[in-house]
C-alpha positions in Angstrom: 30.1 -34.0 15.0 27.9 -35.3 13.0 28.8 -38.3 10.4 27.1 -35.9 7.2 29.8 -33.8 5.7 27.2 -30.7 5.1 25.5 -31.2 7.7 26.7 -30.0 11.9 24.2 -30.6 14.9 24.6 -27.1 15.9 25.5 -26.3 19.4 24.1 -24.9 22.9 25.2 -21.6 20.9 23.4 -22.3 17.6 20.7 -23.6 19.3 20.5 -19.9 21.5 20.6 -18.1 18.5 18.3 -19.4 16.7 15.4 -19.6 19.7 16.6 -15.5 19.8 15.8 -15.5 16.0 13.2 -17.0 16.4 11.3 -15.1 19.4 12.1 -11.6 17.9 11.0 -13.0 14.4 6.8 -13.9 16.2 7.3 -10.5 17.9 8.3 -8.5 14.6 5.1 -9.8 12.9 2.7 -9.4 15.8 4.0 -6.2 15.7 2.9 -5.2 12.8 -0.6 -7.7 12.6 -1.5 -5.7 15.5 -0.1 -2.1 14.1 -2.7 -3.0 11.0 -5.4 -3.6 13.1 -6.2 -0.3 14.7 -5.0 1.8 11.4 -7.4 -0.6 10.1 -10.5 -0.1 13.3 -9.3 4.0 13.2 -11.4 6.6 12.2 -10.0 8.1 9.2 -10.6 12.0 7.3 -11.8 11.5 4.1 -9.9 14.7 1.9 -13.9 16.1 1.7 -12.9 16.9 5.4 -15.7 14.0 6.6 -14.9 11.5 8.9 -16.0 7.5 8.2 -15.7 4.5 10.5 -13.1 2.5 10.7 -13.0 -0.6 8.5 -14.1 -3.1 11.0 -17.0 -1.4 12.4 -20.3 -3.1 12.5 -21.7 -0.8 9.6 -19.2 -2.2 7.0 -20.2 -5.6 7.3 -24.8 -6.1 7.8 -24.9 -6.6 4.4 -23.6 -9.8 5.1 -26.4 -10.8 7.0 -28.2 -10.4 2.9 -28.9 -13.4 1.9 -28.7 -11.8 -2.0 -24.9 -11.1 -0.8 -24.3 -14.8 -0.5 -25.9 -15.9 -4.0 -24.7 -13.7 -5.4 -20.6 -15.2 -4.0 -21.3 -18.0 -4.7 -22.8 -17.4 -8.2 -19.1 -15.4 -8.1 -17.3 -18.8 -6.7 -18.7 -20.9 -9.2 -17.9 -19.1 -12.3 -13.9 -19.3 -11.1 -14.0 -22.6 -10.8 -15.2 -23.8 -14.1 -13.1 -21.6 -15.6 -10.0 -23.6 -13.1 -11.8 -26.6 -13.7 -11.3 -26.6 -17.3 -8.2 -24.7 -17.7 -6.5 -27.1 -15.6 -7.5 -29.9 -17.5 -6.6 -28.7 -21.5 -3.2 -27.5 -19.6 -2.4 -30.8 -18.1 -3.3 -32.0 -21.5 -1.0 -29.3 -23.4 1.2 -29.6 -20.9 1.8 -33.6 -21.6 2.2 -32.9 -24.4 4.6 -30.4 -24.6 6.9 -32.4 -22.3 6.9 -35.0 -25.2 7.3 -32.4 -28.1 10.2 -30.8 -26.3 11.8 -34.4 -25.4 10.8 -35.7 -28.7 13.9 -37.8 -30.9 13.6 -35.5 -33.8 14.4 -32.2 -34.2 11.8 -31.4 -36.9 9.9 -32.1 -33.6 11.4 -30.7 -30.8 13.0 -27.4 -32.5 8.6 -25.9 -33.2 8.0 -26.7 -29.3 10.2 -25.5 -28.3 9.7 -22.4 -30.3 5.8 -22.5 -29.9 6.6 -22.7 -25.5 8.8 -20.2 -25.4 6.3 -18.0 -27.4 3.2 -19.2 -24.7 5.3 -18.1 -21.8 6.9 -15.3 -23.2 3.1 -13.8 -23.7 1.8 -12.2 -21.1 -1.5 -14.2 -19.3 -3.7 -11.2 -19.4 -3.4 -9.5 -23.2 -3.4 -13.4 -24.6 -7.4 -13.3 -22.8 -8.0 -10.3 -24.4 -5.8 -11.6 -28.1 -8.2 -14.7 -28.3 -10.9 -12.5 -27.4 -10.4 -10.0 -29.7 -8.8 -12.1 -32.9 -11.9 -14.8 -32.0 -15.0 -13.3 -30.7 -15.2 -16.4 -27.9 -16.8 -15.1 -25.1 -14.8 -13.6 -22.1 -15.3 -17.3 -20.4 -13.6 -18.9 -23.5 -11.0 -16.4 -23.9 -9.5 -17.0 -20.0 -10.2 -20.6 -20.2 -8.0 -19.9 -22.9 -5.1 -18.1 -22.3 -5.2 -20.1 -18.6 -5.4 -23.4 -20.2 -2.2 -22.5 -23.4 -0.3 -20.0 -20.8 -0.4 -22.7 -18.3 0.1 -25.2 -20.4 3.5 -24.5 -21.1 4.6 -24.4 -18.0 3.7 -28.0 -16.9 5.3 -28.7 -20.2 8.8 -27.3 -19.0 8.0 -29.4 -15.0 8.0 -32.6 -16.6 10.5 -32.2 -19.5 12.9 -31.8 -15.8 11.1 -34.5 -13.9 11.9 -36.5 -17.4 14.8 -34.9 -17.5 15.9 -35.7 -14.1 15.6 -39.9 -14.3 19.0 -41.0 -14.4 18.6 -42.8 -17.8 19.2 -46.5 -17.4 15.1 -46.2 -16.5 14.4 -45.4 -20.4 17.6 -48.1 -21.8 16.3 -50.4 -19.2 13.1 -50.3 -21.3 14.4 -50.6 -25.0 16.9 -53.2 -23.5 13.0 -55.6 -22.9 11.9 -54.1 -26.3 9.4 -51.0 -25.6 9.5 -48.7 -27.6 10.5 -45.1 -27.4 6.7 -44.0 -27.3 5.9 -47.0 -24.8 9.0 -46.5 -22.9 8.2 -43.0 -22.1 5.0 -43.9 -21.5 5.2 -46.1 -19.0 8.3 -46.0 -17.6 9.9 -42.6 -17.6 6.5 -40.3 -17.4 4.9 -41.6 -14.3 8.2 -41.2 -12.9 9.1 -38.0 -14.1 4.6 -36.8 -12.9 5.5 -38.0 -9.3 8.3 -36.6 -8.8 7.6 -33.3 -10.2 3.7 -33.4 -8.6 4.0 -30.7 -6.0 5.4 -28.3 -8.3 2.5 -29.1 -10.8 0.1 -28.1 -7.7 2.2 -25.1 -6.9 1.5 -24.3 -11.0 -2.7 -24.8 -11.1 -3.3 -23.1 -7.7 -1.1 -20.4 -9.8 -4.0 -21.0 -12.4 -7.5 -20.5 -10.1 -5.6 -17.5 -9.0 -5.4 -15.9 -12.2 -9.1 -16.5 -13.5 -9.4 -13.4 -11.4 -7.3 -11.7 -15.1 -11.1 -12.3 -16.4 -12.0 -9.8 -13.8 -10.5 -7.5 -17.0 -12.6 -9.1 -19.7 -16.1 -8.9 -18.3 -16.5 -12.7 -17.4 -18.7 -13.0 -13.6 -15.3 -14.7 -11.6 -15.5 -14.2 -7.7 -13.3 -11.0 -8.1 -15.4 -8.9 -10.3 -18.9 -10.1 -8.7 -17.7 -9.3 -5.1 -15.0 -5.9 -5.9 -17.2 -4.2 -8.2 -20.7 -5.4 -9.1 -22.0 -5.9 -5.2 -19.5 -2.7 -4.0 -21.6 -0.3 -6.5 -24.6 -1.8 -5.8 -24.1 -1.8 -2.3 -21.6 1.2 -1.5 -18.6 2.4 -1.6 -18.1 1.7 2.7 -18.7 -1.6 2.0 -15.6 -2.9 -0.2 -13.0 -3.1 2.4 -15.3 -6.2 3.9 -16.2 -7.7 0.1 -12.7 -7.1 -0.7 -11.8 -9.5 3.0 -14.3 -12.1 2.8 -13.4 -12.4 -1.3 -10.1 -12.5 0.2 -11.6 -15.6 2.3 -12.5 -17.7 0.0 -9.5 -17.6 -2.6 -7.3 -19.0 0.4 -10.3 -21.3 0.7 -10.0 -22.2 -2.5 -6.7 -22.5 -2.6 -5.6 -24.3 0.7 -8.6 -26.9 -0.6 -6.7 -27.4 -3.4 -3.6 -27.4 -1.9 -5.2 -30.2 1.0 -6.6 -32.7 -1.8 -3.8 -32.5 -4.2 -0.9 -33.8 -1.2 -3.5 -36.1 -0.8 -4.3 -38.0 -3.2 0.2 -37.5 -4.4 -0.1 -39.6 -0.6 -2.6 -42.6 -1.9 -1.5 -43.0 -5.2 2.1 -41.8 -5.3 3.4 -45.1 -4.8 1.5 -47.2 -7.2 2.8 -46.1 -9.5 5.6 -47.8 -10.0 4.0 -51.1 -7.8 1.2 -51.0 -9.9 3.3 -50.9 -13.0 3.0 -54.0 -15.3 5.2 -54.2 -18.2 5.5 -57.0 -21.0 8.2 -59.6 -21.3 9.7 -58.9 -24.8 13.1 -60.1 -26.4 15.1 -62.4 -25.3 13.0 -63.7 -22.7 9.5 -63.4 -24.4 7.5 -66.6 -24.6 10.7 -68.6 -23.6 9.2 -68.8 -19.4 12.3 -67.7 -18.4 12.6 -64.5 -16.0 15.2 -61.5 -17.0 
């Protein structure tokens, strides 16, 4: 038995059971993938009785030999990144403001912030896009950016508030004890640690934001999904719908995995500097005395 009261080292029987479960799971996943590939590759008959080739037939993929297809997908990808990039920056700013409003000492700031935040969290992103588009006549791009920024900003605000609340009370008390104001304590001591602690969850939310740009399809914004699945399939024919869908899916996966990798890399390189590089001015009884507490 190990020294930990929370975890016991598995014995031979538990290890054998774990191996069996892992092997069974791998076999089931492989069987499911094989069934899916076989089903997609098999010819199929339409409701009209016509026989169509399988989804992996070369005639369904020759469209990608046309450079115009890749240019159109590139424009859709760029439009998606433009909306997601600005939406992410605004969402972070809104989230920081909400986190400060939700943790404010004054209830005249805290209560209105809570009401607005809960309203934004409760409204679907697509409904918010349509509301901004119809009420403010902002155009598809700004309707999408506004909705993504407000909704994800509310979520990020709650994430940061939870991070601040999870810090030991001594962090804030130490800042006040050396003469910092409550706002300076929050900005210089509590917020950097909370942001670092909640960075993985914030990254996950930004990935959600990137995927939610596909909702701008409904407001006619020419993002990746609309260009790839709607415009190109209508132009070249529905026989290419699956191949276009598959390529668009692969592009979304590549974007999300790249975002996650870059964010984790930045977190590893800068995470340790959040506290070690923090310079707090000496104030109070030690200020100007040359004495170090």
